[in-house]
Backbone bond lengths (Angstrom), bond angles and torsions (degrees), N, CA, C in turn:
res aa  C-N    CA-C-N  psi(-1)  N-CA   C-N-CA  omega(-1)  CA-C   N-CA-C  phi
1 M - - - 1.482 - - 1.485 113.54 -
2 K 1.373 113.46 -37.72 1.485 114.81 -179.87 1.543 110.59 -65.10
3 K 1.327 114.98 -32.40 1.408 119.08 -177.45 1.536 109.85 -67.77
4 L 1.307 114.54 -40.75 1.498 118.22 176.83 1.501 112.63 -63.41
5 V 1.321 119.37 -31.31 1.408 123.99 -179.16 1.500 113.02 -78.05
6 L 1.328 115.83 -39.14 1.482 123.44 -176.01 1.554 113.42 -64.85
7 I 1.310 114.20 -35.89 1.462 121.33 -173.28 1.596 110.83 -64.51
8 P 1.334 120.07 -52.29 1.427 120.92 176.68 1.573 111.62 -63.66
9 L 1.351 114.20 -32.53 1.489 118.59 -179.27 1.419 107.85 -67.28
10 A 1.349 119.53 -43.82 1.495 121.02 174.77 1.468 114.62 -59.40
11 L 1.304 116.68 -39.27 1.453 121.47 178.95 1.555 109.42 -66.08
12 L 1.361 115.04 -40.90 1.395 117.76 178.11 1.516 116.53 -64.13
13 L 1.291 113.26 -40.27 1.475 119.67 174.95 1.560 111.26 -63.63
14 F 1.290 116.46 -42.18 1.420 121.03 179.30 1.554 112.62 -61.78
15 G 1.293 112.84 -39.27 1.495 118.35 -179.62 1.562 109.94 -67.17
16 C 1.288 117.96 -26.81 1.478 120.45 -177.29 1.488 113.47 -87.84
17 L 1.329 119.15 -5.90 1.487 121.89 -178.47 1.539 107.32 -69.75
18 P 1.305 117.99 142.69 1.454 122.39 177.66 1.537 112.15 -64.30
19 A 1.271 117.77 140.57 1.520 120.55 178.84 1.532 108.10 -62.94
20 E 1.281 116.73 144.37 1.442 122.62 177.93 1.465 111.92 -67.27
21 E 1.321 119.22 126.55 1.462 120.92 -178.33 1.550 109.08 -82.58
22 K 1.374 111.64 138.21 1.481 116.91 -176.49 1.458 107.82 -91.05
23 N 1.286 114.45 147.07 1.461 120.87 177.29 1.523 110.21 -81.68
24 V 1.328 116.58 131.70 1.464 117.04 -178.31 1.561 108.81 -137.62
25 I 1.331 111.46 155.75 1.428 122.47 174.08 1.550 108.59 -114.16
26 Q 1.294 114.53 128.60 1.481 120.00 -179.39 1.539 108.00 -111.34
27 V 1.339 116.97 124.60 1.448 121.82 -175.42 1.570 110.36 -133.53
28 E 1.254 114.04 162.05 1.491 116.97 172.81 1.523 110.26 -109.51
29 G 1.311 114.70 133.84 1.523 118.55 177.63 1.510 108.02 -113.28
30 V 1.304 112.51 135.46 1.521 118.78 175.24 1.499 108.47 -130.54
31 A 1.333 110.79 155.84 1.492 118.52 178.50 1.523 110.36 -160.74
32 T 1.325 114.36 143.48 1.499 117.21 176.99 1.541 106.40 -134.15
33 I 1.383 115.47 134.37 1.429 119.79 174.73 1.454 111.32 -126.89
34 E 1.303 121.64 158.98 1.397 126.61 178.88 1.489 113.13 -110.44
35 V 1.364 118.06 135.45 1.428 125.64 -178.62 1.540 109.43 -120.03
36 A 1.367 112.33 133.01 1.474 119.02 -179.24 1.540 107.07 -73.32
37 P 1.316 119.48 129.60 1.506 123.72 -178.77 1.533 110.76 -72.88
38 K 1.300 115.14 146.28 1.503 120.24 174.13 1.539 112.00 -110.57
39 F 1.379 116.94 -36.83 1.417 121.09 -176.13 1.474 113.64 -103.80
40 F 1.302 117.76 160.60 1.487 125.18 173.63 1.482 109.52 -134.14
41 E 1.359 114.47 160.13 1.488 118.84 175.04 1.554 106.62 -136.49
42 V 1.335 113.49 128.50 1.478 120.48 174.73 1.534 108.59 -122.25
43 G 1.339 116.11 139.92 1.433 121.69 176.97 1.453 112.20 -111.65
44 A 1.330 117.57 154.31 1.528 118.12 -179.03 1.565 105.98 -158.32
45 T 1.359 116.63 162.46 1.388 122.30 173.27 1.518 111.66 -124.34
46 V 1.333 117.50 127.15 1.442 121.80 172.93 1.503 109.67 -93.93
47 R 1.389 113.53 123.78 1.524 115.06 -175.95 1.501 108.56 -126.17
48 S 1.269 117.20 149.14 1.452 123.95 171.33 1.577 112.39 -149.08
49 I 1.268 116.58 136.61 1.470 119.57 -178.20 1.541 103.83 -122.99
50 K 1.331 116.38 124.00 1.412 123.29 -179.70 1.566 110.32 -136.77
51 N 1.280 119.75 179.01 1.411 127.50 179.06 1.496 114.53 -75.24
52 T 1.326 115.70 -26.37 1.467 122.80 -178.12 1.537 110.81 -126.78
53 R 1.320 115.40 154.60 1.466 121.09 174.60 1.451 115.80 -56.09
54 D 1.348 112.15 -51.78 1.447 119.05 178.39 1.548 113.37 -58.96
55 G 1.363 114.27 -42.44 1.460 116.29 177.84 1.502 115.87 -64.27
56 A 1.329 116.75 -37.18 1.413 120.88 178.10 1.504 110.38 -67.89
57 F 1.251 119.03 -46.68 1.469 121.13 -176.58 1.503 111.28 -72.19
58 A 1.294 119.36 -33.34 1.492 123.34 175.53 1.497 109.78 -63.00
59 D 1.326 118.31 -44.69 1.491 121.46 179.81 1.439 112.66 -65.67
60 A 1.348 119.04 -41.33 1.468 127.13 179.16 1.549 109.53 -62.13
61 A 1.409 113.31 -43.68 1.455 119.05 -179.60 1.439 112.02 -68.69
62 A 1.347 119.46 -28.32 1.428 121.45 178.47 1.499 111.59 -70.73
63 I 1.318 114.48 -37.78 1.509 117.25 175.19 1.476 111.88 -66.39
64 Y 1.362 116.34 -43.04 1.469 118.57 176.30 1.501 113.26 -60.03
65 T 1.274 118.27 -39.86 1.480 120.92 176.70 1.498 111.24 -63.34
66 R 1.334 113.72 -39.51 1.459 114.91 174.15 1.496 119.05 -58.93
67 L 1.386 112.51 -38.16 1.433 123.14 174.31 1.583 109.86 -60.01
68 Q 1.287 114.61 -44.10 1.480 118.29 -178.23 1.466 112.14 -67.28
69 E 1.336 119.51 -32.66 1.392 124.28 -175.08 1.584 109.87 -81.77
70 E 1.300 115.04 -41.69 1.488 117.81 -171.33 1.568 115.28 -93.65
71 L 1.357 119.40 -28.97 1.407 120.71 179.65 1.505 117.79 -57.42
72 P 1.389 114.16 -42.14 1.524 115.83 176.00 1.488 113.85 -60.38
73 K 1.295 119.92 -23.12 1.497 123.60 -179.15 1.466 115.67 -76.87
74 L 1.364 117.55 -5.19 1.462 123.95 -175.97 1.515 111.12 -56.87
75 D 1.363 119.52 121.92 1.414 123.35 -177.30 1.521 113.63 -57.60
76 G 1.309 117.81 131.73 1.425 122.19 -178.70 1.492 113.93 90.46
77 L 1.319 119.38 -11.83 1.463 123.01 -178.58 1.557 109.49 -68.99
78 E 1.298 118.16 135.79 1.465 121.96 178.25 1.475 113.08 -103.86
79 S 1.335 118.42 -35.10 1.454 122.58 -179.29 1.560 109.61 -155.76
80 V 1.289 117.25 151.34 1.477 117.08 -178.07 1.478 107.85 -151.30
81 K 1.342 113.14 149.54 1.496 117.14 172.54 1.616 107.14 -140.46
82 I 1.306 112.89 122.97 1.479 119.89 -172.03 1.540 106.20 -114.82
83 T 1.274 116.74 118.83 1.486 120.27 -177.28 1.516 109.76 -130.83
84 T 1.353 113.02 154.61 1.530 119.69 175.25 1.550 110.06 -95.73
85 A 1.275 114.96 117.68 1.442 119.60 175.95 1.465 113.42 -73.47
86 S 1.364 120.44 -41.29 1.395 126.36 177.49 1.533 110.59 -165.67
87 A 1.344 114.20 161.82 1.494 119.91 177.76 1.522 106.63 -149.55
88 E 1.357 113.83 138.95 1.393 119.73 -177.58 1.518 109.75 -154.88
89 V 1.399 116.73 157.13 1.388 125.57 177.25 1.539 106.29 -127.99
90 E 1.338 118.72 126.00 1.474 122.34 -177.89 1.503 111.83 -125.31
91 T 1.287 113.23 150.18 1.453 119.69 177.61 1.545 110.51 -82.63
92 I 1.336 113.07 138.11 1.483 117.49 179.44 1.491 107.86 -111.14
93 Y 1.356 114.71 123.63 1.488 119.47 -179.80 1.507 109.84 -101.49
94 D 1.332 114.76 169.21 1.467 120.35 -179.59 1.567 106.56 -66.56
95 G 1.344 112.50 131.38 1.458 118.43 -175.09 1.542 111.67 -67.95
96 E 1.313 119.03 -45.59 1.495 118.95 179.85 1.486 112.75 -59.50
97 C 1.370 115.74 -40.10 1.449 120.48 -178.22 1.542 108.06 -65.35
98 L 1.280 120.81 -39.27 1.418 124.53 -174.19 1.602 107.86 -64.47
99 D 1.306 118.07 -29.51 1.449 120.52 177.76 1.516 111.46 -66.03
100 L 1.306 118.71 -18.61 1.444 121.24 -173.61 1.482 110.49 -116.31
101 R 1.274 123.89 -31.21 1.412 126.38 -171.69 1.616 112.81 -135.78
102 Y 1.280 116.55 174.26 1.489 119.64 176.81 1.508 107.23 -79.35
103 D 1.370 117.58 157.90 1.394 121.65 -175.49 1.577 116.34 -61.89
104 E 1.340 117.81 -26.66 1.393 120.93 -175.92 1.618 109.19 -72.03
105 Y 1.255 116.82 -12.01 1.410 118.22 177.34 1.614 112.47 -107.78
106 C 1.239 114.13 3.81 1.463 120.46 -179.34 1.517 113.42 -102.99
107 P 1.350 117.58 148.72 1.487 118.72 -176.73 1.497 110.18 -74.90
108 V 1.352 114.98 148.04 1.476 122.46 179.27 1.496 107.59 -82.84
109 T 1.318 114.16 131.81 1.483 119.66 179.13 1.450 113.18 -107.36
110 G 1.384 119.30 -11.67 1.392 120.80 -179.00 1.567 111.91 167.91
111 Y 1.290 116.18 -173.54 1.452 123.15 179.52 1.539 110.46 -136.36
112 G 1.284 113.43 139.29 1.492 119.38 179.35 1.496 113.69 -114.68
113 A 1.308 116.24 129.76 1.499 120.48 176.67 1.499 108.22 -110.11
114 Y 1.285 114.49 135.95 1.511 123.16 -177.55 1.561 110.20 -132.04
115 I 1.320 112.10 124.35 1.438 119.73 174.13 1.510 108.51 -120.99
116 R 1.292 119.02 120.50 1.468 121.76 -179.66 1.550 109.57 -100.37
117 V 1.268 111.89 127.99 1.471 119.06 -166.03 1.582 109.50 -120.09
118 S 1.316 111.91 140.45 1.516 118.32 176.99 1.535 103.80 -116.03
119 V 1.264 116.69 135.82 1.540 123.19 177.97 1.564 105.87 -126.52
120 E 1.309 116.42 113.04 1.450 121.79 172.97 1.557 110.39 -112.90
121 G 1.303 116.85 135.88 1.449 117.96 -177.40 1.511 111.64 -161.17
122 S 1.328 112.40 179.05 1.446 122.73 176.12 1.579 111.32 -145.86
123 P 1.315 112.79 152.73 1.450 132.14 11.05 1.531 112.12 -86.18
124 A 1.316 118.30 168.57 1.384 119.75 -173.43 1.550 112.93 -66.29
125 T 1.319 116.08 -21.34 1.515 120.38 176.17 1.469 111.66 -67.33
126 S 1.333 122.06 -11.98 1.413 121.87 -178.81 1.550 114.62 -92.25
127 A 1.273 113.24 6.75 1.550 117.86 -172.52 1.503 110.06 -67.36
128 G 1.392 119.28 -42.24 1.446 121.32 177.69 1.521 115.69 -59.27
129 S 1.402 111.75 -47.62 1.496 119.17 -178.51 1.507 108.11 -64.43
130 M 1.323 118.82 -39.87 1.466 118.94 -179.71 1.488 110.54 -65.75
131 L 1.350 119.99 -40.96 1.447 121.90 177.96 1.577 110.22 -60.91
132 S 1.290 114.19 -40.95 1.530 116.16 -179.44 1.540 113.21 -68.70
133 L 1.369 115.18 -39.24 1.419 120.28 176.26 1.515 116.08 -67.37
134 I 1.329 115.24 -36.77 1.497 117.00 175.76 1.589 110.91 -63.52
135 T 1.374 115.98 -41.06 1.420 121.76 175.91 1.554 111.95 -58.20
136 E 1.372 112.01 -45.80 1.453 117.96 -177.58 1.544 112.93 -62.99
137 L 1.318 116.04 -32.37 1.449 119.81 -176.02 1.527 111.57 -82.87
138 G 1.329 122.07 2.42 1.437 124.48 171.89 1.494 117.72 108.83
139 A 1.385 117.82 6.34 1.484 118.63 177.16 1.518 110.26 -80.21
140 E 1.340 118.28 158.33 1.391 123.72 -178.82 1.601 108.14 -121.60
141 S 1.328 112.94 166.97 1.515 117.28 175.66 1.587 110.79 53.32
142 V 1.314 114.21 43.27 1.484 119.11 -179.02 1.506 109.02 -80.71
143 E 1.357 115.22 131.90 1.409 120.00 -179.11 1.523 112.11 -144.28
144 F 1.337 111.89 144.83 1.536 118.68 174.60 1.537 104.52 -82.10
145 K 1.317 112.99 134.42 1.501 118.02 -176.83 1.574 111.40 -104.45
146 E 1.318 118.00 -56.98 1.417 116.12 -179.36 1.555 112.71 -170.76
147 F 1.281 117.46 165.23 1.478 123.11 168.85 1.556 109.43 -100.66
148 R 1.364 115.52 153.09 1.466 118.96 175.52 1.492 106.98 -135.17
149 A 1.369 110.21 152.71 1.492 115.90 178.57 1.547 107.62 -91.14
150 E 1.278 115.91 164.15 1.500 122.57 -176.11 1.514 109.80 -74.35
151 N 1.355 117.09 -43.46 1.420 120.10 -171.74 1.565 111.42 -141.36
152 L 1.414 113.37 83.67 1.411 116.39 -178.09 1.490 114.01 -71.28
153 Q 1.391 117.46 -23.69 1.402 121.61 178.31 1.565 111.21 -60.05
154 E 1.258 113.42 -47.08 1.562 121.04 179.40 1.534 106.42 -62.85
155 A 1.327 119.04 -46.04 1.434 120.52 177.68 1.461 114.02 -59.37
156 N 1.319 115.92 -42.22 1.480 120.41 178.07 1.470 112.99 -61.55
157 E 1.349 116.01 -38.85 1.471 121.24 178.33 1.527 111.20 -65.39
158 Q 1.308 115.45 -38.55 1.466 121.82 -178.99 1.574 109.33 -65.88
159 A 1.394 112.71 -40.42 1.473 117.09 -179.68 1.565 109.17 -68.92
160 V 1.278 119.60 -42.23 1.452 119.00 179.37 1.568 111.25 -60.58
161 K 1.342 112.83 -42.08 1.490 116.29 179.56 1.547 110.61 -62.85
162 A 1.299 114.47 -44.59 1.463 116.94 174.74 1.563 114.62 -60.99
163 A 1.360 115.82 -34.24 1.456 120.97 179.54 1.608 108.46 -68.25
164 V 1.319 115.77 -38.48 1.456 120.26 -179.64 1.557 106.76 -67.86
165 E 1.293 118.59 -40.01 1.490 119.68 177.13 1.545 111.28 -62.44
166 N 1.327 113.59 -39.41 1.469 120.46 179.01 1.537 110.65 -59.96
167 A 1.431 112.81 -46.31 1.440 115.73 -179.33 1.584 112.95 -64.94
168 S 1.332 116.42 -38.76 1.420 123.61 177.22 1.511 110.43 -59.65
169 Y 1.320 116.46 -46.42 1.470 121.86 176.81 1.479 111.50 -55.21
170 K 1.361 117.18 -50.48 1.486 123.92 -174.94 1.630 107.66 -63.37
171 A 1.346 114.29 -38.72 1.469 116.89 -179.30 1.520 111.20 -69.91
172 R 1.295 117.68 -38.53 1.475 119.86 -179.23 1.526 108.29 -65.91
173 L 1.318 118.43 -38.64 1.449 125.67 -179.68 1.508 111.04 -63.71
174 I 1.380 117.19 -44.10 1.392 120.03 176.96 1.507 114.68 -70.48
175 A 1.391 118.13 -40.33 1.421 121.34 176.45 1.538 112.63 -61.32
176 S 1.288 112.91 -41.11 1.519 118.70 -178.03 1.510 106.91 -66.50
177 S 1.281 120.14 -42.03 1.518 120.36 178.61 1.505 112.50 -62.98
178 A 1.356 118.25 -24.54 1.437 122.22 -178.08 1.567 108.52 -98.04
179 G 1.282 119.06 5.67 1.493 121.18 177.26 1.552 110.58 77.33
180 A 1.354 116.87 19.08 1.491 115.13 179.14 1.559 108.74 -118.49
181 T 1.334 116.68 177.09 1.413 122.22 178.05 1.580 109.50 -131.07
182 L 1.313 117.02 156.28 1.371 122.13 -178.51 1.559 111.13 -77.89
183 A 1.310 113.97 138.52 1.533 115.87 -176.32 1.515 107.98 -108.73
184 G 1.329 121.31 -18.08 1.438 122.55 -179.74 1.538 110.81 158.46
185 V 1.293 114.00 174.61 1.487 118.99 178.83 1.529 107.67 -89.49
186 A 1.356 112.11 130.67 1.518 117.91 175.94 1.506 110.51 -91.88
187 K 1.298 119.81 -43.35 1.427 121.97 -178.66 1.539 110.28 -163.61
188 I 1.341 115.48 144.31 1.476 123.61 175.54 1.459 109.53 -129.46
189 Q 1.317 119.91 132.66 1.486 124.11 172.54 1.484 109.59 -119.99
190 S 1.344 114.41 137.17 1.460 118.80 -177.47 1.561 107.46 -136.40
191 G 1.379 115.22 167.30 1.464 120.41 177.56 1.489 107.94 -76.25
192 K 1.332 114.49 171.14 1.505 122.32 179.52 1.563 108.78 -67.85
193 D 1.324 111.22 138.95 1.482 119.91 179.05 1.590 108.56 -60.44
194 F 1.339 112.54 152.33 1.418 118.23 -179.38 1.562 113.80 -70.34
195 D 1.250 118.27 135.67 1.471 122.07 -177.75 1.426 110.31 -85.50
196 K 1.451 118.89 105.90 1.432 120.48 -175.18 1.513 115.43 -91.31
197 T 1.315 115.50 13.64 1.472 121.59 -176.64 1.430 110.67 -55.94
198 Y 1.351 117.79 -48.30 1.449 122.22 -174.35 1.544 110.33 -62.91
199 M 1.322 117.00 -41.82 1.525 118.58 -178.26 1.521 108.73 -69.09
200 D 1.347 119.90 -29.81 1.441 121.34 179.87 1.579 109.37 -68.01
201 E 1.314 114.68 -40.29 1.432 122.69 -179.47 1.511 109.99 -69.98
202 L 1.320 118.51 -37.45 1.420 123.09 -178.25 1.551 108.82 -64.29
203 Q 1.380 117.60 -50.72 1.383 122.55 -179.30 1.479 113.90 -63.25
204 K 1.349 117.02 -33.28 1.461 120.56 -175.31 1.536 109.37 -72.39
205 D 1.301 118.38 -30.11 1.465 124.93 -178.35 1.521 112.59 -89.07
206 M 1.303 120.04 -8.12 1.459 121.76 179.79 1.509 111.64 -68.12
207 I 1.288 115.01 140.08 1.548 122.72 177.43 1.509 103.53 -92.57
208 V 1.288 117.58 121.75 1.433 124.60 173.81 1.575 109.74 -72.73
209 V 1.299 118.43 121.93 1.405 122.22 -175.77 1.556 111.21 -82.98
210 S 1.343 117.16 127.29 1.473 118.39 178.46 1.518 105.03 -143.58
211 G 1.339 113.44 174.98 1.525 120.31 179.04 1.576 108.12 107.38
212 T 1.296 112.60 173.13 1.472 121.05 -176.51 1.509 112.04 -106.97
213 A 1.320 120.80 -13.53 1.489 124.26 179.95 1.562 105.54 -78.33
214 R 1.302 114.88 97.21 1.494 120.15 -179.29 1.567 108.86 -105.61
215 R 1.296 112.54 158.42 1.469 119.28 179.11 1.573 109.78 -133.80
216 Y 1.294 111.99 142.52 1.515 118.46 -175.70 1.559 107.74 -113.72
217 A 1.312 120.81 145.28 1.439 125.36 175.02 1.548 105.87 -73.94
218 T 1.386 110.90 130.23 1.440 116.30 179.68 1.532 113.66 -60.62
219 V 1.343 114.84 -38.02 1.493 121.44 179.80 1.541 106.54 -106.95
220 P 1.310 119.43 103.86 1.464 123.66 177.11 1.568 109.58 -59.30
221 F 1.343 112.60 134.30 1.459 119.81 178.28 1.472 108.51 -153.20
222 D 1.372 112.07 128.80 1.525 117.74 -177.93 1.552 109.37 -113.52
223 I 1.275 114.27 139.49 1.491 123.90 170.90 1.496 102.33 -121.66
224 E 1.411 117.66 111.75 1.396 121.15 178.90 1.498 113.46 -73.06
225 P 1.334 119.65 123.86 1.372 120.53 -176.64 1.569 111.51 -67.86
226 Q 1.301 116.27 133.50 1.474 120.65 -176.57 1.498 105.86 -103.57
227 P 1.307 115.65 144.30 1.492 121.31 176.11 1.497 111.66 -57.73
228 I 1.274 117.91 144.92 1.448 125.04 176.30 1.551 108.58 -96.72
229 T 1.263 116.14 124.12 1.530 124.97 -174.10 1.522 106.90 -85.97
230 V 1.301 116.93 127.62 1.470 121.07 173.54 1.537 107.76 -123.99
231 S 1.363 117.14 124.75 1.457 123.05 -175.63 1.532 110.30 -119.30
232 A 1.308 111.85 150.93 1.502 118.05 177.02 1.514 107.60 -141.80
233 Q 1.414 112.52 149.24 1.394 118.51 -179.90 1.523 109.27 -137.65
234 V 1.326 119.98 134.08 1.369 122.28 178.42 1.578 110.53 -134.24
235 V 1.330 112.63 154.22 1.495 118.82 175.97 1.541 106.21 -116.98
236 A 1.302 116.98 122.36 1.469 119.59 -171.94 1.529 109.78 -127.91
237 A 1.361 114.05 142.90 1.438 120.46 176.89 1.517 108.96 -116.32
238 F 1.395 117.57 126.34 1.458 120.75 178.57 1.504 113.31 -115.06
239 E 1.227 118.16 136.58 1.484 120.68 174.45 1.466 109.98 -74.67
240 I 1.275 118.70 141.82 1.472 122.51 176.25 1.505 112.24 -124.56
241 E 1.274 115.34 160.85 1.513 119.13 179.15 1.533 109.18 -147.63
């Protein structure tokens, strides 16, 4: 009878024992890769000052139309997207009067129309020529904004993979120094994946440039595309034995 009682008691005690804690090494893995850019973005402002509102806006609109017609003809351009960021017409008052009084009491000297334009295109090597041509066609405040890669999602995945490999290397090095070996991955934490929605929308709206009527910038200008840096960081825990 005692034997029959001791067996379930032993099983009960065994079930109450705390689980054996596993030895782990926690390390941080980092990696940085460079991606060649494909797209560029250039910004500009079309401005016109006339005696009437309609005259100012009509003149600015004519310059903007010229940009839409001529920019896609740039030699070497593969795709382009021209958008209007904003447009406005403002009243211009006498400057000397404004120094002394509020504008509502000052005489009107003209009207200014402003259209802010964004030009995105490819390849990235056409950025300088595009900037030069936009200036040539009458736009002002022309500025280069940035280069963009074609697929940052893929680049981000490559960087994460490299970061995990870096973490694994560090863990093996530490384990080896302690006379142990890695038994497997216990846990890996990483940052949020890159949201590629914007790049998908950008490429979808791009106009593919075709045809034989090409245009060259009168003033040659080059902007060397710089690699885009993509970094990843992970924290990984490895079991050791």
